[in-house]
Backbone as numpy.savetxt, mean C-alpha at the origin, in Angstrom:
# Nx Ny Nz CAx CAy CAz Cx Cy Cz
2.61 4.73 -11.18 2.70 3.31 -11.35 1.86 2.64 -10.27
1.18 1.58 -10.64 0.33 0.85 -9.70 0.84 -0.58 -9.63
0.96 -1.08 -8.41 1.39 -2.45 -8.16 0.31 -3.12 -7.34
-0.13 -4.29 -7.78 -1.14 -5.00 -7.00 -0.66 -6.42 -6.72
-1.05 -6.92 -5.56 -0.70 -8.28 -5.16 -1.81 -9.21 -5.60
-1.51 -10.11 -6.50 -2.53 -11.03 -6.99 -2.42 -12.35 -6.24
-3.55 -12.96 -6.01 -3.58 -14.26 -5.36 -3.27 -14.22 -3.88
-3.36 -13.06 -3.28 -3.08 -12.98 -1.85 -4.37 -13.14 -1.05
-4.20 -13.42 0.22 -5.34 -13.56 1.12 -5.31 -12.36 2.05
-6.34 -11.51 2.00 -6.30 -10.28 2.81 -6.45 -10.54 4.29
-5.80 -9.68 5.07 -6.03 -9.68 6.51 -7.37 -9.02 6.75
-8.24 -9.69 7.44 -9.60 -9.18 7.62 -9.82 -8.76 9.06
-10.70 -7.80 9.23 -11.15 -7.43 10.57 -12.66 -7.40 10.54
-13.25 -7.59 11.69 -14.71 -7.59 11.74 -15.23 -6.24 12.20
-16.23 -5.75 11.47 -16.91 -4.52 11.81 -18.40 -4.77 11.65
-19.11 -4.63 12.73 -20.57 -4.82 12.72 -20.96 -6.15 12.07
-20.19 -7.19 12.41 -20.53 -8.51 11.90 -20.04 -8.80 10.50
-19.38 -7.84 9.85 -18.88 -8.04 8.50 -17.36 -7.99 8.51
-16.74 -8.84 7.71 -15.29 -8.80 7.58 -14.93 -7.86 6.45
-14.01 -6.95 6.72 -13.57 -5.99 5.70 -12.06 -5.87 5.75
-11.46 -5.54 4.62 -10.02 -5.30 4.60 -9.77 -3.87 5.07
-8.60 -3.67 5.64 -8.26 -2.34 6.16 -8.01 -1.34 5.03
-7.26 -1.77 4.03 -6.87 -0.85 2.96 -7.06 -1.53 1.61
-7.56 -0.78 0.64 -7.67 -1.28 -0.73 -6.58 -0.69 -1.61
-6.22 0.54 -1.34 -5.18 1.24 -2.10 -4.30 2.02 -1.14
-3.00 2.02 -1.42 -2.06 2.75 -0.58 -1.24 3.66 -1.49
-1.30 4.95 -1.22 -0.54 5.93 -2.00 0.83 6.10 -1.37
1.88 5.94 -2.19 3.26 6.07 -1.71 3.91 7.22 -2.48
4.02 8.41 -1.86 4.67 9.53 -2.54 6.19 9.38 -2.47
6.85 9.58 -3.58 8.31 9.47 -3.65 8.89 10.76 -4.22
9.94 11.26 -3.57 10.59 12.47 -4.06 12.08 12.28 -4.31
12.53 11.03 -4.28 13.93 10.73 -4.53 14.80 10.77 -3.28
14.24 11.17 -2.15 15.03 11.23 -0.92 15.15 9.83 -0.30
16.16 9.65 0.53 16.34 8.38 1.22 15.17 8.09 2.15
14.64 9.13 2.77 13.50 8.96 3.68 12.28 8.42 2.93
12.02 8.98 1.77 10.88 8.51 0.97 11.11 7.08 0.50
12.31 6.78 0.07 12.62 5.43 -0.40 12.50 4.41 0.73
12.79 4.82 1.97 12.70 3.90 3.10 11.25 3.50 3.40
10.30 4.20 2.83 8.89 3.88 3.04 8.42 2.74 2.14
9.23 2.35 1.16 8.80 1.33 0.21 8.58 -0.04 0.85
9.53 -0.50 1.66 9.38 -1.84 2.27 8.17 -1.92 3.20
7.96 -0.94 4.11 6.75 -1.00 4.94 5.46 -0.91 4.12
5.47 -0.11 3.07 4.27 0.02 2.23 3.98 -1.29 1.52
5.01 -1.95 1.03 4.83 -3.23 0.36 4.32 -4.29 1.33
4.86 -4.32 2.53 4.40 -5.28 3.54 2.93 -5.04 3.89
2.55 -3.79 4.04 1.16 -3.46 4.35 0.24 -3.84 3.19
0.69 -3.60 1.97 -0.11 -3.95 0.80 -0.30 -5.46 0.70
0.76 -6.20 0.94 0.65 -7.67 0.88 -0.30 -8.19 1.96
-0.20 -7.63 3.14 -1.04 -8.08 4.25 -2.52 -7.84 3.97
-2.83 -6.77 3.24 -4.22 -6.39 3.00 -4.67 -6.57 1.56
-3.85 -7.22 0.74 -4.16 -7.39 -0.69 -4.49 -6.04 -1.33
-3.76 -5.04 -0.96 -4.02 -3.69 -1.47 -3.12 -3.38 -2.65
-3.55 -2.41 -3.43 -2.73 -1.89 -4.52 -1.82 -0.80 -3.97
-0.59 -0.78 -4.46 0.31 0.33 -4.16 0.25 1.28 -5.34
0.04 2.54 -5.05 0.05 3.57 -6.09 1.22 4.49 -5.78
2.18 4.55 -6.72 3.36 5.36 -6.52 3.17 6.73 -7.18
3.48 7.76 -6.42 3.38 9.13 -6.92 4.78 9.73 -6.86
5.35 10.00 -8.00 6.70 10.59 -8.07 6.55 12.10 -8.06
7.20 12.75 -7.10 7.12 14.19 -6.95 8.47 14.78 -7.35
8.46 15.73 -8.27 9.67 16.37 -8.76 9.63 17.86 -8.46
10.76 18.44 -8.08 10.79 19.89 -7.85 10.69 20.64 -9.18
10.12 21.83 -9.12 10.01 22.65 -10.34 11.21 23.56 -10.47
């Protein structure tokens, strides 16, 4: 699943005179554990700050 923030203003940094965003896409692996689920809020905050897409990867045991 992919989630993108529309209409946001990216946090920019300057590199060699050019402004660039830090992240365009953020991969969030989820395995159903509480630890993995606790990564959702920080990932969403980072995505909003950088106008990045969140890509969720669900990992299941075989």
